[in-house]
mmCIF file of the N, C-alpha and C atoms, coordinates in Angstrom:
data_MODEL
# 
_entry.id   MODEL 
# 
loop_
_atom_site.group_PDB 
_atom_site.id 
_atom_site.type_symbol 
_atom_site.label_atom_id 
_atom_site.label_alt_id 
_atom_site.label_comp_id 
_atom_site.label_asym_id 
_atom_site.label_entity_id 
_atom_site.label_seq_id 
_atom_site.pdbx_PDB_ins_code 
_atom_site.Cartn_x 
_atom_site.Cartn_y 
_atom_site.Cartn_z 
_atom_site.occupancy 
_atom_site.B_iso_or_equiv 
_atom_site.pdbx_formal_charge 
_atom_site.auth_seq_id 
_atom_site.auth_comp_id 
_atom_site.auth_asym_id 
_atom_site.auth_atom_id 
_atom_site.pdbx_PDB_model_num 
ATOM 1   N N  . MET A 1 1  ? 0.632   -0.990 -0.038  1.00 0.00 ? 1  MET A N  1 
ATOM 2   C CA . MET A 1 1  ? 0.345   0.218  0.114   1.00 0.00 ? 1  MET A CA 1 
ATOM 3   C C  . MET A 1 1  ? 1.039   1.143  -0.390  1.00 0.00 ? 1  MET A C  1 
ATOM 4   N N  . THR A 1 2  ? 0.411   2.252  -0.515  1.00 0.00 ? 2  THR A N  1 
ATOM 5   C CA . THR A 1 2  ? 1.207   3.216  -1.002  1.00 0.00 ? 2  THR A CA 1 
ATOM 6   C C  . THR A 1 2  ? 0.558   4.338  -0.121  1.00 0.00 ? 2  THR A C  1 
ATOM 7   N N  . ASP A 1 3  ? 1.846   4.776  0.688   1.00 0.00 ? 3  ASP A N  1 
ATOM 8   C CA . ASP A 1 3  ? 1.596   6.471  2.064   1.00 0.00 ? 3  ASP A CA 1 
ATOM 9   C C  . ASP A 1 3  ? 1.471   7.513  0.964   1.00 0.00 ? 3  ASP A C  1 
ATOM 10  N N  . PHE A 1 4  ? 0.518   7.817  1.077   1.00 0.00 ? 4  PHE A N  1 
ATOM 11  C CA . PHE A 1 4  ? -0.146  9.456  -0.265  1.00 0.00 ? 4  PHE A CA 1 
ATOM 12  C C  . PHE A 1 4  ? -0.040  10.526 1.243   1.00 0.00 ? 4  PHE A C  1 
ATOM 13  N N  . SER A 1 5  ? 0.554   10.395 2.208   1.00 0.00 ? 5  SER A N  1 
ATOM 14  C CA . SER A 1 5  ? 0.481   11.462 3.433   1.00 0.00 ? 5  SER A CA 1 
ATOM 15  C C  . SER A 1 5  ? 1.481   12.452 2.849   1.00 0.00 ? 5  SER A C  1 
ATOM 16  N N  . ILE A 1 6  ? 2.593   12.034 2.236   1.00 0.00 ? 6  ILE A N  1 
ATOM 17  C CA . ILE A 1 6  ? 3.788   13.228 1.512   1.00 0.00 ? 6  ILE A CA 1 
ATOM 18  C C  . ILE A 1 6  ? 3.097   13.984 0.578   1.00 0.00 ? 6  ILE A C  1 
ATOM 19  N N  . LYS A 1 7  ? 2.454   13.192 -0.437  1.00 0.00 ? 7  LYS A N  1 
ATOM 20  C CA . LYS A 1 7  ? 1.999   13.726 -1.503  1.00 0.00 ? 7  LYS A CA 1 
ATOM 21  C C  . LYS A 1 7  ? 0.947   15.065 -1.244  1.00 0.00 ? 7  LYS A C  1 
ATOM 22  N N  . ASN A 1 8  ? -0.264  14.376 -0.268  1.00 0.00 ? 8  ASN A N  1 
ATOM 23  C CA . ASN A 1 8  ? -1.066  15.425 -0.062  1.00 0.00 ? 8  ASN A CA 1 
ATOM 24  C C  . ASN A 1 8  ? -1.121  16.319 0.931   1.00 0.00 ? 8  ASN A C  1 
ATOM 25  N N  . LYS A 1 9  ? 0.494   16.633 1.627   1.00 0.00 ? 9  LYS A N  1 
ATOM 26  C CA . LYS A 1 9  ? 0.749   17.406 2.452   1.00 0.00 ? 9  LYS A CA 1 
ATOM 27  C C  . LYS A 1 9  ? 1.377   18.229 1.279   1.00 0.00 ? 9  LYS A C  1 
ATOM 28  N N  . LEU A 1 10 ? 2.231   17.931 0.337   1.00 0.00 ? 10 LEU A N  1 
ATOM 29  C CA . LEU A 1 10 ? 2.621   19.010 -0.551  1.00 0.00 ? 10 LEU A CA 1 
ATOM 30  C C  . LEU A 1 10 ? 1.767   19.404 -1.769  1.00 0.00 ? 10 LEU A C  1 
ATOM 31  N N  . THR A 1 11 ? 0.996   18.692 -2.144  1.00 0.00 ? 11 THR A N  1 
ATOM 32  C CA . THR A 1 11 ? -0.711  19.063 -2.829  1.00 0.00 ? 11 THR A CA 1 
ATOM 33  C C  . THR A 1 11 ? -1.434  20.450 -1.802  1.00 0.00 ? 11 THR A C  1 
ATOM 34  N N  . SER A 1 12 ? -1.632  20.060 -0.667  1.00 0.00 ? 12 SER A N  1 
ATOM 35  C CA . SER A 1 12 ? -2.152  20.889 0.524   1.00 0.00 ? 12 SER A CA 1 
ATOM 36  C C  . SER A 1 12 ? -1.337  22.364 0.191   1.00 0.00 ? 12 SER A C  1 
ATOM 37  N N  . GLN A 1 13 ? 0.367   22.404 0.429   1.00 0.00 ? 13 GLN A N  1 
ATOM 38  C CA . GLN A 1 13 ? 0.741   23.498 0.290   1.00 0.00 ? 13 GLN A CA 1 
ATOM 39  C C  . GLN A 1 13 ? 0.699   24.267 -1.160  1.00 0.00 ? 13 GLN A C  1 
ATOM 40  N N  . SER A 1 14 ? 1.171   23.690 -2.030  1.00 0.00 ? 14 SER A N  1 
ATOM 41  C CA . SER A 1 14 ? 0.812   24.264 -3.356  1.00 0.00 ? 14 SER A CA 1 
ATOM 42  C C  . SER A 1 14 ? -0.301  24.935 -3.442  1.00 0.00 ? 14 SER A C  1 
ATOM 43  N N  . PHE A 1 15 ? -1.443  24.441 -3.288  1.00 0.00 ? 15 PHE A N  1 
ATOM 44  C CA . PHE A 1 15 ? -2.919  24.655 -3.352  1.00 0.00 ? 15 PHE A CA 1 
ATOM 45  C C  . PHE A 1 15 ? -3.124  26.186 -2.140  1.00 0.00 ? 15 PHE A C  1 
ATOM 46  N N  . ASN A 1 16 ? -2.607  26.132 -0.907  1.00 0.00 ? 16 ASN A N  1 
ATOM 47  C CA . ASN A 1 16 ? -2.557  27.046 -0.087  1.00 0.00 ? 16 ASN A CA 1 
ATOM 48  C C  . ASN A 1 16 ? -1.877  28.504 -0.515  1.00 0.00 ? 16 ASN A C  1 
ATOM 49  N N  . LYS A 1 17 ? -0.421  28.008 -1.396  1.00 0.00 ? 17 LYS A N  1 
ATOM 50  C CA . LYS A 1 17 ? 0.421   28.901 -1.856  1.00 0.00 ? 17 LYS A CA 1 
ATOM 51  C C  . LYS A 1 17 ? -0.343  29.518 -2.976  1.00 0.00 ? 17 LYS A C  1 
ATOM 52  N N  . GLN A 1 18 ? -0.904  29.093 -3.501  1.00 0.00 ? 18 GLN A N  1 
ATOM 53  C CA . GLN A 1 18 ? -1.941  29.561 -5.048  1.00 0.00 ? 18 GLN A CA 1 
ATOM 54  C C  . GLN A 1 18 ? -2.738  29.904 -4.550  1.00 0.00 ? 18 GLN A C  1 
ATOM 55  N N  . LYS A 1 19 ? -3.544  30.003 -3.669  1.00 0.00 ? 19 LYS A N  1 
ATOM 56  C CA . LYS A 1 19 ? -5.192  30.727 -2.795  1.00 0.00 ? 19 LYS A CA 1 
ATOM 57  C C  . LYS A 1 19 ? -4.710  31.845 -2.655  1.00 0.00 ? 19 LYS A C  1 
ATOM 58  N N  . GLY A 1 20 ? -3.217  32.401 -1.906  1.00 0.00 ? 20 GLY A N  1 
ATOM 59  C CA . GLY A 1 20 ? -3.072  33.076 -1.613  1.00 0.00 ? 20 GLY A CA 1 
ATOM 60  C C  . GLY A 1 20 ? -1.996  34.267 -2.301  1.00 0.00 ? 20 GLY A C  1 
ATOM 61  N N  . LEU A 1 21 ? -1.617  33.513 -3.334  1.00 0.00 ? 21 LEU A N  1 
ATOM 62  C CA . LEU A 1 21 ? -0.917  34.293 -4.641  1.00 0.00 ? 21 LEU A CA 1 
ATOM 63  C C  . LEU A 1 21 ? -2.471  35.338 -5.332  1.00 0.00 ? 21 LEU A C  1 
ATOM 64  N N  . ILE A 1 22 ? -3.337  34.522 -5.604  1.00 0.00 ? 22 ILE A N  1 
ATOM 65  C CA . ILE A 1 22 ? -4.786  34.884 -5.970  1.00 0.00 ? 22 ILE A CA 1 
ATOM 66  C C  . ILE A 1 22 ? -5.428  36.088 -5.330  1.00 0.00 ? 22 ILE A C  1 
ATOM 67  N N  . LYS A 1 23 ? -5.717  35.691 -3.958  1.00 0.00 ? 23 LYS A N  1 
ATOM 68  C CA . LYS A 1 23 ? -6.129  36.540 -2.802  1.00 0.00 ? 23 LYS A CA 1 
ATOM 69  C C  . LYS A 1 23 ? -5.404  38.277 -3.287  1.00 0.00 ? 23 LYS A C  1 
ATOM 70  N N  . ARG A 1 24 ? -3.991  37.775 -2.895  1.00 0.00 ? 24 ARG A N  1 
ATOM 71  C CA . ARG A 1 24 ? -3.148  39.351 -2.877  1.00 0.00 ? 24 ARG A CA 1 
ATOM 72  C C  . ARG A 1 24 ? -3.379  39.710 -4.614  1.00 0.00 ? 24 ARG A C  1 
ATOM 73  N N  . ILE A 1 25 ? -3.538  39.354 -5.864  1.00 0.00 ? 25 ILE A N  1 
ATOM 74  C CA . ILE A 1 25 ? -3.664  40.032 -6.539  1.00 0.00 ? 25 ILE A CA 1 
ATOM 75  C C  . ILE A 1 25 ? -4.900  40.275 -7.131  1.00 0.00 ? 25 ILE A C  1 
ATOM 76  N N  . LEU A 1 26 ? -6.005  39.885 -6.460  1.00 0.00 ? 26 LEU A N  1 
ATOM 77  C CA . LEU A 1 26 ? -7.694  40.211 -6.560  1.00 0.00 ? 26 LEU A CA 1 
ATOM 78  C C  . LEU A 1 26 ? -7.803  41.527 -5.348  1.00 0.00 ? 26 LEU A C  1 
ATOM 79  N N  . LEU A 1 27 ? -6.889  41.670 -4.196  1.00 0.00 ? 27 LEU A N  1 
ATOM 80  C CA . LEU A 1 27 ? -6.961  42.784 -3.552  1.00 0.00 ? 27 LEU A CA 1 
ATOM 81  C C  . LEU A 1 27 ? -6.086  44.087 -4.400  1.00 0.00 ? 27 LEU A C  1 
ATOM 82  N N  . GLY A 1 28 ? -5.745  43.769 -5.104  1.00 0.00 ? 28 GLY A N  1 
ATOM 83  C CA . GLY A 1 28 ? -4.462  44.636 -6.101  1.00 0.00 ? 28 GLY A CA 1 
ATOM 84  C C  . GLY A 1 28 ? -3.035  45.071 -5.595  1.00 0.00 ? 28 GLY A C  1 
ATOM 85  N N  . LYS A 1 29 ? -2.869  44.182 -4.693  1.00 0.00 ? 29 LYS A N  1 
ATOM 86  C CA . LYS A 1 29 ? -1.424  44.025 -4.864  1.00 0.00 ? 29 LYS A CA 1 
ATOM 87  C C  . LYS A 1 29 ? -0.670  44.127 -5.432  1.00 0.00 ? 29 LYS A C  1 
ATOM 88  N N  . SER A 1 30 ? 0.541   44.381 -5.329  1.00 0.00 ? 30 SER A N  1 
ATOM 89  C CA . SER A 1 30 ? 1.289   44.221 -6.749  1.00 0.00 ? 30 SER A CA 1 
ATOM 90  C C  . SER A 1 30 ? 2.396   43.067 -6.373  1.00 0.00 ? 30 SER A C  1 
ATOM 91  N N  . THR A 1 31 ? 1.950   41.970 -7.199  1.00 0.00 ? 31 THR A N  1 
ATOM 92  C CA . THR A 1 31 ? 2.926   40.399 -7.382  1.00 0.00 ? 31 THR A CA 1 
ATOM 93  C C  . THR A 1 31 ? 4.029   40.249 -7.825  1.00 0.00 ? 31 THR A C  1 
ATOM 94  N N  . THR A 1 32 ? 4.690   39.656 -7.710  1.00 0.00 ? 32 THR A N  1 
ATOM 95  C CA . THR A 1 32 ? 5.504   39.061 -8.907  1.00 0.00 ? 32 THR A CA 1 
ATOM 96  C C  . THR A 1 32 ? 5.621   37.271 -9.252  1.00 0.00 ? 32 THR A C  1 
ATOM 97  N N  . CYS A 1 33 ? 5.835   37.163 -10.244 1.00 0.00 ? 33 CYS A N  1 
ATOM 98  C CA . CYS A 1 33 ? 6.235   35.398 -10.009 1.00 0.00 ? 33 CYS A CA 1 
ATOM 99  C C  . CYS A 1 33 ? 6.882   34.799 -9.805  1.00 0.00 ? 33 CYS A C  1 
ATOM 100 N N  . THR A 1 34 ? 7.052   33.868 -8.791  1.00 0.00 ? 34 THR A N  1 
ATOM 101 C CA . THR A 1 34 ? 8.141   33.249 -8.214  1.00 0.00 ? 34 THR A CA 1 
ATOM 102 C C  . THR A 1 34 ? 9.012   32.631 -9.097  1.00 0.00 ? 34 THR A C  1 
ATOM 103 N N  . GLU A 1 35 ? 8.754   32.328 -10.567 1.00 0.00 ? 35 GLU A N  1 
ATOM 104 C CA . GLU A 1 35 ? 9.926   31.790 -10.942 1.00 0.00 ? 35 GLU A CA 1 
ATOM 105 C C  . GLU A 1 35 ? 10.888  32.838 -11.718 1.00 0.00 ? 35 GLU A C  1 
ATOM 106 N N  . CYS A 1 36 ? 10.072  33.648 -12.041 1.00 0.00 ? 36 CYS A N  1 
ATOM 107 C CA . CYS A 1 36 ? 11.018  34.566 -13.011 1.00 0.00 ? 36 CYS A CA 1 
ATOM 108 C C  . CYS A 1 36 ? 11.176  36.395 -12.308 1.00 0.00 ? 36 CYS A C  1 
ATOM 109 N N  . LYS A 1 37 ? 10.522  36.223 -11.488 1.00 0.00 ? 37 LYS A N  1 
ATOM 110 C CA . LYS A 1 37 ? 10.513  37.506 -10.586 1.00 0.00 ? 37 LYS A CA 1 
ATOM 111 C C  . LYS A 1 37 ? 9.542   38.881 -11.451 1.00 0.00 ? 37 LYS A C  1 
ATOM 112 N N  . LYS A 1 38 ? 8.993   37.954 -12.657 1.00 0.00 ? 38 LYS A N  1 
ATOM 113 C CA . LYS A 1 38 ? 8.354   39.718 -13.361 1.00 0.00 ? 38 LYS A CA 1 
ATOM 114 C C  . LYS A 1 38 ? 6.795   39.479 -12.759 1.00 0.00 ? 38 LYS A C  1 
ATOM 115 N N  . GLU A 1 39 ? 6.123   40.767 -12.942 1.00 0.00 ? 39 GLU A N  1 
ATOM 116 C CA . GLU A 1 39 ? 4.983   41.302 -12.412 1.00 0.00 ? 39 GLU A CA 1 
ATOM 117 C C  . GLU A 1 39 ? 4.027   40.257 -13.270 1.00 0.00 ? 39 GLU A C  1 
ATOM 118 N N  . LEU A 1 40 ? 2.529   40.200 -12.295 1.00 0.00 ? 40 LEU A N  1 
ATOM 119 C CA . LEU A 1 40 ? 1.688   39.125 -12.769 1.00 0.00 ? 40 LEU A CA 1 
ATOM 120 C C  . LEU A 1 40 ? 0.712   40.067 -13.247 1.00 0.00 ? 40 LEU A C  1 
ATOM 121 N N  . GLU A 1 41 ? -0.099  39.424 -14.249 1.00 0.00 ? 41 GLU A N  1 
ATOM 122 C CA . GLU A 1 41 ? -1.246  40.105 -14.777 1.00 0.00 ? 41 GLU A CA 1 
ATOM 123 C C  . GLU A 1 41 ? -2.210  39.901 -14.754 1.00 0.00 ? 41 GLU A C  1 
ATOM 124 N N  . LEU A 1 42 ? -2.869  40.626 -14.395 1.00 0.00 ? 42 LEU A N  1 
ATOM 125 C CA . LEU A 1 42 ? -4.505  40.082 -13.725 1.00 0.00 ? 42 LEU A CA 1 
ATOM 126 C C  . LEU A 1 42 ? -5.563  40.236 -15.254 1.00 0.00 ? 42 LEU A C  1 
ATOM 127 N N  . ILE A 1 43 ? -5.844  39.229 -16.066 1.00 0.00 ? 43 ILE A N  1 
ATOM 128 C CA . ILE A 1 43 ? -7.189  39.467 -17.149 1.00 0.00 ? 43 ILE A CA 1 
ATOM 129 C C  . ILE A 1 43 ? -8.088  39.262 -16.342 1.00 0.00 ? 43 ILE A C  1 
ATOM 130 N N  . LEU A 1 44 ? -9.355  40.217 -16.330 1.00 0.00 ? 44 LEU A N  1 
ATOM 131 C CA . LEU A 1 44 ? -10.624 40.722 -16.371 1.00 0.00 ? 44 LEU A CA 1 
ATOM 132 C C  . LEU A 1 44 ? -11.492 39.809 -17.431 1.00 0.00 ? 44 LEU A C  1 
ATOM 133 N N  . PRO A 1 45 ? -12.972 39.309 -16.970 1.00 0.00 ? 45 PRO A N  1 
ATOM 134 C CA . PRO A 1 45 ? -13.572 38.673 -18.112 1.00 0.00 ? 45 PRO A CA 1 
ATOM 135 C C  . PRO A 1 45 ? -13.597 40.690 -18.995 1.00 0.00 ? 45 PRO A C  1 
ATOM 136 N N  . GLU A 1 46 ? -13.822 41.746 -18.726 1.00 0.00 ? 46 GLU A N  1 
ATOM 137 C CA . GLU A 1 46 ? -14.122 42.883 -19.425 1.00 0.00 ? 46 GLU A CA 1 
ATOM 138 C C  . GLU A 1 46 ? -13.127 43.158 -20.290 1.00 0.00 ? 46 GLU A C  1 
ATOM 139 N N  . THR A 1 47 ? -11.911 42.705 -19.786 1.00 0.00 ? 47 THR A N  1 
ATOM 140 C CA . THR A 1 47 ? -10.901 42.802 -20.731 1.00 0.00 ? 47 THR A CA 1 
ATOM 141 C C  . THR A 1 47 ? -11.116 42.067 -22.060 1.00 0.00 ? 47 THR A C  1 
ATOM 142 N N  . LYS A 1 48 ? -10.874 42.724 -22.986 1.00 0.00 ? 48 LYS A N  1 
ATOM 143 C CA . LYS A 1 48 ? -10.578 42.513 -24.136 1.00 0.00 ? 48 LYS A CA 1 
ATOM 144 C C  . LYS A 1 48 ? -9.467  41.601 -24.955 1.00 0.00 ? 48 LYS A C  1 
ATOM 145 N N  . ASN A 1 49 ? -9.081  40.208 -24.535 1.00 0.00 ? 49 ASN A N  1 
ATOM 146 C CA . ASN A 1 49 ? -7.591  39.629 -24.816 1.00 0.00 ? 49 ASN A CA 1 
ATOM 147 C C  . ASN A 1 49 ? -8.075  38.353 -25.896 1.00 0.00 ? 49 ASN A C  1 
ATOM 148 N N  . ALA A 1 50 ? -8.404  38.290 -27.124 1.00 0.00 ? 50 ALA A N  1 
ATOM 149 C CA . ALA A 1 50 ? -8.363  36.829 -27.467 1.00 0.00 ? 50 ALA A CA 1 
ATOM 150 C C  . ALA A 1 50 ? -7.949  35.767 -27.314 1.00 0.00 ? 50 ALA A C  1 
ATOM 151 N N  . ASN A 1 51 ? -6.024  36.364 -26.850 1.00 0.00 ? 51 ASN A N  1 
ATOM 152 C CA . ASN A 1 51 ? -5.492  35.098 -26.481 1.00 0.00 ? 51 ASN A CA 1 
ATOM 153 C C  . ASN A 1 51 ? -5.580  34.256 -25.631 1.00 0.00 ? 51 ASN A C  1 
ATOM 154 N N  . LYS A 1 52 ? -5.938  35.305 -24.106 1.00 0.00 ? 52 LYS A N  1 
ATOM 155 C CA . LYS A 1 52 ? -6.509  34.674 -22.802 1.00 0.00 ? 52 LYS A CA 1 
ATOM 156 C C  . LYS A 1 52 ? -7.696  34.796 -22.371 1.00 0.00 ? 52 LYS A C  1 
ATOM 157 N N  . ASN A 1 53 ? -7.650  33.984 -21.503 1.00 0.00 ? 53 ASN A N  1 
ATOM 158 C CA . ASN A 1 53 ? -9.409  33.488 -20.947 1.00 0.00 ? 53 ASN A CA 1 
ATOM 159 C C  . ASN A 1 53 ? -8.704  34.284 -19.665 1.00 0.00 ? 53 ASN A C  1 
ATOM 160 N N  . PRO A 1 54 ? -10.026 34.853 -18.971 1.00 0.00 ? 54 PRO A N  1 
ATOM 161 C CA . PRO A 1 54 ? -9.485  35.631 -17.231 1.00 0.00 ? 54 PRO A CA 1 
ATOM 162 C C  . PRO A 1 54 ? -8.544  35.095 -16.438 1.00 0.00 ? 54 PRO A C  1 
ATOM 163 N N  . GLY A 1 55 ? -7.734  35.219 -15.334 1.00 0.00 ? 55 GLY A N  1 
ATOM 164 C CA . GLY A 1 55 ? -6.923  34.657 -14.960 1.00 0.00 ? 55 GLY A CA 1 
ATOM 165 C C  . GLY A 1 55 ? -5.899  35.408 -14.513 1.00 0.00 ? 55 GLY A C  1 
ATOM 166 N N  . ILE A 1 56 ? -4.853  35.210 -14.074 1.00 0.00 ? 56 ILE A N  1 
ATOM 167 C CA . ILE A 1 56 ? -3.642  35.236 -13.373 1.00 0.00 ? 56 ILE A CA 1 
ATOM 168 C C  . ILE A 1 56 ? -2.573  35.278 -14.256 1.00 0.00 ? 56 ILE A C  1 
ATOM 169 N N  . TYR A 1 57 ? -1.478  35.548 -15.083 1.00 0.00 ? 57 TYR A N  1 
ATOM 170 C CA . TYR A 1 57 ? -0.132  35.590 -16.372 1.00 0.00 ? 57 TYR A CA 1 
ATOM 171 C C  . TYR A 1 57 ? 1.138   36.346 -15.860 1.00 0.00 ? 57 TYR A C  1 
ATOM 172 N N  . CYS A 1 58 ? 2.073   35.198 -16.177 1.00 0.00 ? 58 CYS A N  1 
ATOM 173 C CA . CYS A 1 58 ? 3.445   36.185 -16.417 1.00 0.00 ? 58 CYS A CA 1 
ATOM 174 C C  . CYS A 1 58 ? 3.469   36.423 -17.685 1.00 0.00 ? 58 CYS A C  1 
ATOM 175 N N  . LYS A 1 59 ? 4.216   37.431 -18.069 1.00 0.00 ? 59 LYS A N  1 
ATOM 176 C CA . LYS A 1 59 ? 4.592   37.600 -19.180 1.00 0.00 ? 59 LYS A CA 1 
ATOM 177 C C  . LYS A 1 59 ? 5.534   36.540 -19.950 1.00 0.00 ? 59 LYS A C  1 
ATOM 178 N N  . LYS A 1 60 ? 6.227   35.711 -19.148 1.00 0.00 ? 60 LYS A N  1 
ATOM 179 C CA . LYS A 1 60 ? 7.294   34.757 -19.834 1.00 0.00 ? 60 LYS A CA 1 
ATOM 180 C C  . LYS A 1 60 ? 6.263   33.302 -19.810 1.00 0.00 ? 60 LYS A C  1 
ATOM 181 N N  . GLY A 1 61 ? 5.072   33.305 -19.394 1.00 0.00 ? 61 GLY A N  1 
ATOM 182 C CA . GLY A 1 61 ? 4.340   32.362 -19.203 1.00 0.00 ? 61 GLY A CA 1 
ATOM 183 C C  . GLY A 1 61 ? 5.084   31.218 -17.850 1.00 0.00 ? 61 GLY A C  1 
ATOM 184 N N  . CYS A 1 62 ? 5.153   31.547 -17.087 1.00 0.00 ? 62 CYS A N  1 
ATOM 185 C CA . CYS A 1 62 ? 5.842   30.887 -15.633 1.00 0.00 ? 62 CYS A CA 1 
ATOM 186 C C  . CYS A 1 62 ? 4.448   30.644 -14.865 1.00 0.00 ? 62 CYS A C  1 
ATOM 187 N N  . THR A 1 63 ? 3.846   31.635 -14.602 1.00 0.00 ? 63 THR A N  1 
ATOM 188 C CA . THR A 1 63 ? 2.621   31.611 -13.958 1.00 0.00 ? 63 THR A CA 1 
ATOM 189 C C  . THR A 1 63 ? 1.523   31.129 -14.744 1.00 0.00 ? 63 THR A C  1 
ATOM 190 N N  . ASP A 1 64 ? 0.386   30.210 -14.995 1.00 0.00 ? 64 ASP A N  1 
ATOM 191 C CA . ASP A 1 64 ? -0.604  30.308 -15.749 1.00 0.00 ? 64 ASP A CA 1 
ATOM 192 C C  . ASP A 1 64 ? -1.815  29.797 -15.158 1.00 0.00 ? 64 ASP A C  1 
ATOM 193 N N  . ILE A 1 65 ? -2.454  30.771 -14.337 1.00 0.00 ? 65 ILE A N  1 
ATOM 194 C CA . ILE A 1 65 ? -3.487  30.824 -13.586 1.00 0.00 ? 65 ILE A CA 1 
ATOM 195 C C  . ILE A 1 65 ? -5.077  30.620 -14.043 1.00 0.00 ? 65 ILE A C  1 
ATOM 196 N N  . GLU A 1 66 ? -5.774  30.388 -14.746 1.00 0.00 ? 66 GLU A N  1 
ATOM 197 C CA . GLU A 1 66 ? -6.808  30.665 -15.408 1.00 0.00 ? 66 GLU A CA 1 
ATOM 198 C C  . GLU A 1 66 ? -7.963  30.361 -14.326 1.00 0.00 ? 66 GLU A C  1 
ATOM 199 N N  . LEU A 1 67 ? -9.114  31.273 -14.205 1.00 0.00 ? 67 LEU A N  1 
ATOM 200 C CA . LEU A 1 67 ? -9.460  31.652 -13.535 1.00 0.00 ? 67 LEU A CA 1 
ATOM 201 C C  . LEU A 1 67 ? -11.534 31.695 -13.715 1.00 0.00 ? 67 LEU A C  1 
ATOM 202 N N  . GLU A 1 68 ? -12.377 30.908 -13.365 1.00 0.00 ? 68 GLU A N  1 
ATOM 203 C CA . GLU A 1 68 ? -13.373 31.031 -13.930 1.00 0.00 ? 68 GLU A CA 1 
ATOM 204 C C  . GLU A 1 68 ? -14.038 32.483 -13.190 1.00 0.00 ? 68 GLU A C  1 
ATOM 205 N N  . LEU A 1 69 ? -14.356 33.968 -13.927 1.00 0.00 ? 69 LEU A N  1 
ATOM 206 C CA . LEU A 1 69 ? -14.900 34.897 -13.278 1.00 0.00 ? 69 LEU A CA 1 
ATOM 207 C C  . LEU A 1 69 ? -15.961 35.350 -14.612 1.00 0.00 ? 69 LEU A C  1 
ATOM 208 N N  . GLU A 1 70 ? -16.774 35.937 -14.141 1.00 0.00 ? 70 GLU A N  1 
ATOM 209 C CA . GLU A 1 70 ? -18.013 36.192 -15.031 1.00 0.00 ? 70 GLU A CA 1 
ATOM 210 C C  . GLU A 1 70 ? -17.666 37.815 -15.090 1.00 0.00 ? 70 GLU A C  1 
ATOM 211 N N  . ALA A 1 71 ? -18.342 38.316 -15.849 1.00 0.00 ? 71 ALA A N  1 
ATOM 212 C CA . ALA A 1 71 ? -18.536 39.822 -15.643 1.00 0.00 ? 71 ALA A CA 1 
ATOM 213 C C  . ALA A 1 71 ? -19.780 40.324 -15.055 1.00 0.00 ? 71 ALA A C  1 
ATOM 214 N N  . VAL A 1 72 ? -19.838 41.631 -14.119 1.00 0.00 ? 72 VAL A N  1 
ATOM 215 C CA . VAL A 1 72 ? -20.652 42.158 -13.432 1.00 0.00 ? 72 VAL A CA 1 
ATOM 216 C C  . VAL A 1 72 ? -21.177 43.149 -13.508 1.00 0.00 ? 72 VAL A C  1 
ATOM 217 N N  . HIS A 1 73 ? -22.459 43.423 -14.402 1.00 0.00 ? 73 HIS A N  1 
ATOM 218 C CA . HIS A 1 73 ? -22.500 44.621 -14.916 1.00 0.00 ? 73 HIS A CA 1 
ATOM 219 C C  . HIS A 1 73 ? -24.188 45.368 -13.973 1.00 0.00 ? 73 HIS A C  1 
# 
């Protein structure tokens, strides 16, 4: 039988790290990519960008977090 406790712990840490990053970005705080240290970009549903869906992206492509967001009018 395989022990998944280590994998579960790493997955949980990664999830919480991403959740914190998303929270900081949505609060309007300037945040950089953990890999390349470039500023992260938030693309909202109102933003007309044919190449990317709403989410948080790094210009180099290191960070790519697609979010399910809807525009509220």
